[in-house]
N, C-alpha and C positions, 0 to 999 in steps of 0.2 A: 504494500500499499505505500502510496506517495506521502510525503508529510503533509504537503497542503490538504490531502483528504482527510489523514489523521486529524488535523488542526481545525477541520469543519466538524469532524464526530467530535471532537474536545468539546466545541463549541456549542452545540447542541444538547451534549451533555448537561453544560453549563445553564445552559438557557433555560433548562427543564430543572433545575434545582431549586428548593426553596429558598426564598430570602435570607442570606446571612448563613444558612449551614457550610458545615466544614468541608462539603465538594465542593464549594465554590475557590476556596485555594488548594483542594486536593487536585483540581484538574489542571493547574498550573503548576503543581509544587516544583518541578524541574525546573521549569524557568525561572520560577521565582527563587531558588539557590543558586541558579546561575548567574542571576542577577547580582546576587549578594556576594559570591565568588568573586567577581569582576573588577580586577583593583583599576587602581587609578590610571598605570602608565600603559595597562592591557587596553584599558577602554580608548586611550587616547590612540592607539595604536587600530585600533579597530573603527576608530569612529571619527577621523580626523579631519572629515567634512563637515560632519555635525558640530563639529567646536569652531570649525569657521563660519558657519552659517549662522550659529548663535549670535556670534561677535558681531557678524555684518548687519545683520537686524538692530544690534544694540546702536550702532551709529545712528540710528533716528533721536534715539534718548539723548544722545550728545548735543542734539540741536536744542533738546528742550532744557538740559543744564546751562546751554550756550545762551539761549534767548531772556531765561530768566534773569540771568546775572548782567546782562550788557547793558541792559537799559539803565539801571542804576549810575553806572558809570557817565553815562550821556550829562547828567544833571551839573556835573562840575564843570564839563567841556564848554570853552568860553565860545566856540563856534555855535553848540548845539543851544546854548543859552541865548546868543543874538538872533538867530533862524526864529524858534519857539518862545522864548521869553519876555517877560515884561520890562522896561526901563522902571528901576526903582533906585532914587538917590545917587543916578547916574551909572548905572551898571545895572545888565540884563541877570533876571533870574524866573528859574520855572517856579510858578503859582504852586502852593504845597500842595492845594489840591488836585493840582494837574499831576504832579509827582506821584502822589498816592495812586492815583487812578490809573497811570501808565505801570506802575509796580504792581498793580491787580489785573491787570489785563492780561498778562501770562495764566495765573492760577486761575481765573473765571473761563478762560476759555479752553482749560483742563476739565475743570468739572464738567462743562459742557459736554466736550468731547470724549472725554472718560464714559458718561453717561450713553451716548450715540453710540457707541463702539461696540455694542454687543449684537446688535443685528446685524451691522454688516460682516463682521469676524465670521460668523455661522453661517451667515446667506453665501457670502462671497470669499471665503475663505482670508489665511494670515495674507498671502502674497499680496493678492489683490487688492485688500483694504489698506494696505501699506503702500502699494502703487497708487493708488487714489489721491492717499493723504499727501505724500510727496507732491504731486502735479499741486495739491492745493497747498502746502507751504509754499512751492515757487510763485505761486498769484500772488498771496497776501506780502511775500517778501516785496514785491514791487509797491504793492500800498506803502508800508511800510519807509522805503528807499526814493519815492517819490511824493510822502506825505509832505502837506504845504501848511497844513495845522494841527495843533494837538489833539484834538478832536479826530481827524484822519490817523493820525497816529495811533492813536489810544485804538482806534476800529480796528486796525491794522493787527495791534498785539493782541487783541480778543478774539478776532479770527484767526489768525496765525494760531495762537493757542487752542483751538480746536485739535487741529492736526497731533499737537504734542501730547492731548489727552490720550488721542489714538497711541501715540508713540508708546508711551509709558503703559499701555494693554497689551499691545502687539507682542513689544519685546520679550518681555516674563513669558506670555502662555507661549511663543515660538518655542525659546529656549527649552522650557520644561518637557514639550513634547516630541523633542527631534533628537534628545539626548538621552542617552541610558542612565541608570543609578549612581554610577560610580563619577559622572562627569555633571551630575545634576546641581550641585552646590556651587562648582567651580562658575559655570555659564551663568546661573543665575544671579550670582554675588557679581558679577562681571557688568550688570547694567547699572549697579551704586557707581562702579569705576566709572562707564561711559557718562553718568551725571558730574563726576568730578574733574572728566576731561574736559567736557563742557564748560564747566565754569573754570577751569582753570586755563583753557585757550579763550575766554571770555575775559578774563583780568589782564591776559597776557596782551589781547589785542587794543585794549583800551590804554594800558601802561604804554604800549608803542605809539599809539595815535594823540598823546596826552599833548604833545607838544605842537600840534596841527592846528592851525587857526581857520582852516578854510573847512568847507562844507563834507570833506571827506574823513573829516575826523570823528564824525557820525554815519557818515553814508558807507565807508568801505566797511565798517562790523556788521552793516545790515547786509551790503553784498555778499559777504561772506556766506553766509547764509543760504546762496543758492548753491553752494559747491557739495553739500550733503546728500541732500535728494537727489541731485544730478548723479551719484556715486552708485546711490541705493536704485534708482532707476535703471541705470546701466547694467547693474548686478542681479537685479531680482529674476531676469528670463531666466535666468541659470540655477535659482534657489528651488529647490525640492519643496514640497508642500507639506504641513504637518499631517503625518501619519494619522494621527488621531481625527483630526478635521476628515479626513479622506474617509475614514473607516466608518464614521457616521455619515457618512453621507454614502455608505454603499458601494463606494469605490474601492473595492478589496486588492484589485490590481494594481491600480494606482497607488495605493498606500503601500505596497510589495516594491514597487519601482520607488518610489519616494526615501523607500530603507535603504534599498541598493546604492542610491544616489549620495545617501548621507552614511556609509559605512565603507570602508577600505576595501580594494579589490583584491588587494594581498592577504590582508587579515582579516577577514569578513567572517562575521558573526551568521549563527544560521538565521537566516532571514525568516523563514518558515515559523521558527519559533519564537521570535521579536514579534512576528505579526499577529502568532495567535495570543501573546499577552496582550497586545494591544487590542484584540479583537474582547477578549476575556475581561479585559477592563471596561470598556463599553459594554458589554453585556450585562455584568454585574450591576453598571449604573442604571443600566435602563430598567432593571427589578428594582432598585432602590428609588429612582425617582421617574415618574410616569410621564412629564412635562420638565421643559427648561427655561422656564422665563424667570424672570426677576423676584416675583414672590417665593419661588421654590427656594431662594438663598435663605428665607427666614423661617421655613417651615421644616419641621422635626431636627432630625442630628446635623442639617446643613447650616442650620440658624445657630448652632456651637462653630461649625466651619466658618461660617461668615463674619460671626463676632472675635475670632482669631484674627483672621487676614486683615479686618477692618482695624483691632487696637495696634497690631503690630506695625502698619504703616500709619495711624494716627499718631503714633507715640512718638515718632519723627518731629512731630509739630509740637505738641504741647510739653514734650520732655527737655528742651532747653535749645531746641536749633536755632530758634528767632533771635534768642539773646545773644549766642552765638555769632549771627551772621552780622552784628555789630561789631565783631571785635576791631574793627577800624577804626570806629569811635572813640573806645577805650584806648588806642594806639596813641590818637590824637589827645587824649586826657591826659595821658602821660607825657605830653610835650613832644610829641614827631609832630613835624611839620605833614601837609597832606601825602606828598609823593613818599617819603617813609614809611607813613601809616599804611599807604598802599600797599608796598612794597610786604611788608610785614602781612598783608591781608593773602598776597599770593603766598609767600610764605605758609600762611596757615592753610591754604587751599594744597600746597605742594604736601603738607603732613596727611592730610586726606586722602589723597593718591597714595603713599606711601603704607598708612593704616589698611586702606583697602586689599593691597597686595598682601600685606600679610595675613588678612584673613582668609586668603586662598590656602597658606600654608597649616593656619588654626583648622580650617577643615578638612585637608585633603593629608597633611604631611602628621600632624596631631591627632588625627581624625577626633575632631573635639566636635561635641554636638551641637546642632542648632540653638536647641536652649541653653545649654551651657557658656556656651559665648554671648547669645542678647542677655540672659539674665547676668552674667558676670561684668558685661560693661554697662547695663542697667546701675549697678550697686557704685560702679566707680564713677559713671557720668553724675549720679544722684549726689554723691559725696563732694564731688568736684563743685556742681552748683552752690552748695548750701555753703563752701570753701568762699567761693565766689563771693557770696550774698555777705558774709561775715569782713572780709577784707575791705567791702563797701564801707562801712561803719565810719572809719578815721575818715573824717572830710580833708579833703584836697592832700593827701598824703600820696607823693609821688610815687614813692617804691610800693604802696599798696597798690596802686593803678597797674602800675606792672605789673606786681605779681597777679592781680586779677587776669589780665592780658595772657599772663603765660599758663595760666589754670585754663583760659578759653583754649589756647592752643593745642594743651594737654588732652582736652574735652574734645577737639574736635579729632583727635590721632584714635583715642579711644571709641569716639564714635563708631568713625569711619571704617574701624576694625572690627566692629561686633554688630551693634544696632543698624546701620546703615547698609552694610552688603547684606546681611542675614535676613533681616525683613524681606526681601525679594528673593530669598531663597525659600522663605516661610509660605509669602502667599504665591507663589509657583508649587506649591507641594501641598499643602493644607486644601485646598477646595479642590472638590471632585472634576475631572476631565471636563464632562459637559457641562458645569456650570462655572468653569474656568473664568472664561473672558468675562462673563458678567460678575463674578466674584472680584478678581481685579481691578472690574469697571466700577463699582461701588466702593469700592476702598480706597481707588485713586481719587474719587469724586470728593468722599468724605475728607481727604487728608488735604486734597486742594482748596473745599472750603475753608476748612481751619486754618491753611495757610493764608487766606483773604484776611479773616480776622485778625491774624497775628500782623499784619500787614499794614493795619489801621492802626492796632492797638499798641503797637513797639513805641512809635514815636512818641506817644503821647505818656506811657511808662518812661522813658529816658531824656527828653527834652527837659532842660531846664525850666522852661518857659511853663510846662503843664506838671506830671508828676514829680518827674525828677528824681523817678528811684535809682537812677545809674545802675551799678553792682546790685541794689538791693533787690533786682528782678530774679537773681538769684535764686532768693526765698519762695520765690511764688513759683519759679519752673522747678526749684530744687522738692515743693512740696508736689506740684504735679508728679512729676517723676519718683517719687517715692511712693505714691500709691499705683503707679502705672509698673513699679517694681515688684509690690506684692501681688497684682494683677498676673504677672508673668509668673511667678513663682507658683502660682495655685491653676493657671489657665494655659500656660504656653505648651503643649505637649514637645516630646522631641519625635519628628520623622526622619531623622537620619536612619540611612540603611531601610527604608521602608518605600517599598514599590507601592505605585498609586493603586493597585489592587488593594495590597495589604491596609492602605491607610484607609480605602473605605469600608474596609470590613471592620477594623477597629474602631472608628467611629459608629459605623451601624451596629456592632452589641455595645456601645456605648462602654467602651472600656474606660475608667477614669484615666483624664487626661496625664497625669503623673506615671502612670503606668506603661507607657506607649512606648518606651524603653527597651523595658523588661518582658513585657508581656510577648509570649512565644506560639503564633500561628501556626508552625510548621510541627512543631512538638507535639500540639493539643490534635493536630490532624493524625500523627502517628500513635497517639494515646486513644485516640476513637476507634482508629483501626483494629488496634490491640483489642480493646474491650468487646469489640464487635465480633472479631474472631473468637 
C-alpha cells in the first residue's frame, strides 16, 4: 500500500474517533514522536527553504517597525517644521494636536487592518493577501510622499497603517504554518527582530538626514518605504503557500507540493508523513470547532486560548514599553544635547537587536521553555520599573537621571531577550490553526488600541506642564507589570516541544495550564493500550 493511501486511511480513522479520545493522538503517534526527535540543526538541513520564506515574509514587519518610528523623528526636522508647521515666535513648530494625530495614524491603521485581515487570509491565502497589501502600501507611500498638508499626511499614515495591521498578522501565521516544531520558536521570534530592524533603520535614516534643510530630509525616509514591498512582490511568485491553508481548502496535492518546496531535495523529510500530520491536525480541529468565525474565539476552550494570546501581546504595552520609549527624553534631562540623546537612543535600539538574537540561543541552545523565558523576563522588568520610579524621587539629581536612563537600557535588553520575541512565539502556537489568523488579528488589534491610548497619555504623564511624573511613571507601569507577572505565573502554559495537535488535545481536555510541560499524552496512549489488552 502506498504511503499516501495509508495516510488517507489514518485520516478516516481519526475523523470517526470521538472528540478528545486517545485515538486522536494514537493515529499520529509516530509522526508526533518524529517531530519531538527532530533536532534544530537537522531541521535546518531538512527545511532550509522554509527558514528562508518565513524570514522573507517578515520583511513586511520591518515596514511596520520603520513607519511607526520614523514619523516621530520628523517633528524636530527644520525642513519638516517649515513645510507643515506654524510660525510661532519667529520659529516653525508642528502643533501638538497634529503630533498626536500623526503618531496615532500607524496604530489606528493597524487596529483596523488587523481586524480586517481574517477573511481575506482565509479566503485568498497568505501569499495573495500579502501581495495586495504590498500594492496598497506602495500606493499610500505616494500619499505620504506628496502630502501637501498635515491632514493629507495623517490620512496617508492611517490608510498606510491598514497594511501594517495585515503584515503583523500574516508574518507569524505563515511562519508557524510552514516550519517544523524544532524551528517554530526561532522563526516566530524572528518577527520581533524584524520590528527592531525597522526601528533601527528608521533611527539611522533620521540621524543621517538630520543635517539636511531641504524637503528630502523627510521625503527620502518616505521614499525608502517603496523598497520593501517591491522586494516582496518580486519574491512572492516563488513562495509556497501555507500547507495548512491548502489542506483546509481541500487542495491536498497542492499542499504536498508546497511541503516539497519548503524542504530540502537532499535531506527531505517523509513528505507523506508530514502531510498526514497537517491533515490530522485539521481534522481534529474540525471536530472541536464546527465553525471558524470571530465569535468562536470566545467559546469553550478557545476562550482560554484567546485570553492567552491577547494578554501576552497586550503586556508589551501595559508593562512598561511606552515609558521606555521615552528614553531619549531622560537622556536629555541628564544633560545631553538632542543629538547626543538621539545617539543614545540608537544605542538603546541596538541593545534590543542583541537581546533578540540572544533569545534564539535561550530557545534553541539552552532549550529554555517559552514560559520560563517570558516569566523570568517579567520579574526582572518589573523590578527595573520600580527602581526607575524610586530613582526619580530625588529632584534634579543628574546622577539619578543617568541611573534611570541606564535602567531603561537594561530593561530594553531584557525585554527584547524575553517578552518581546517570545510573545510572537506564543501567539503563533497557542491558538488553533483554524482560528489562528483571527486570534492573532484580535490580539494585534487590542495591542494597537492600547498603544493608541499610551500615545495620548504619555505626554500628559511626563511633561512638566502636565502631571510631571517623569520617572515616577515607573511606579504605575511597575504596578501593571507586577499584576501581569502574577497572571503569567498562573495562566501562561508551556508550549515548547508540543505539536499543534498535542496543544489542541491539551486544551480540549482542559489540562491545567501549569501542567502542559509535564503532561505526557504519548505515555497515556501506551497505558490505555496496555489496560485494554
